[in-house]
C-alpha positions in Angstrom: 93.5 57.8 93.3 90.2 56.0 93.9 91.6 52.5 93.4 94.3 53.1 96.0 91.7 54.4 98.5 89.7 51.1 98.0 92.9 49.2 98.3 93.9 51.1 101.5 90.5 50.2 103.0 91.1 46.5 102.1 94.5 46.6 103.7 93.2 48.2 106.8 90.4 45.5 107.1 92.9 42.7 106.5 95.3 44.2 109.1 92.4 44.4 111.6 91.4 40.8 110.8 95.0 39.7 111.4 95.1 41.4 114.7 91.8 39.8 115.8 93.0 36.3 114.7 96.2 36.7 116.7 94.2 37.8 119.7 91.7 35.0 119.3 94.6 32.5 119.1 96.2 33.8 122.2 99.2 35.3 120.4 99.8 32.2 118.3 101.6 33.6 115.3 102.2 30.1 113.9 98.5 29.2 113.8 97.4 28.4 110.2 94.6 31.0 110.2 97.0 33.7 111.3 99.6 32.7 108.6 96.9 32.7 105.9 95.6 36.1 106.9 99.2 37.4 107.1 99.8 36.2 103.6 96.6 37.8 102.3 97.7 41.1 103.9 101.1 40.8 102.3 99.5 40.4 98.9 97.4 43.5 99.3 100.4 45.5 100.4 102.4 44.2 97.5 99.6 45.2 95.1 99.4 48.6 96.6 103.2 49.0 96.2 103.0 47.9 92.6 100.3 50.4 91.9 102.2 53.2 93.7 105.4 52.4 91.9 103.7 52.4 88.5 101.8 55.6 89.3 105.0 57.4 90.3 106.7 56.4 87.0 103.9 57.8 84.8 
């Protein structure tokens, strides 16, 4: 599915950005930028799961 491939790429980019933010903030998982990026990644993963679940039901 093309949409899921695009979404997978967005997830991978968000995951990479999260890793870089954690590294930049010396492992500070509670830093506001890290939390924001983590939440953005969570939303992308939730969207992917919703699409996957709906696709498997069809």
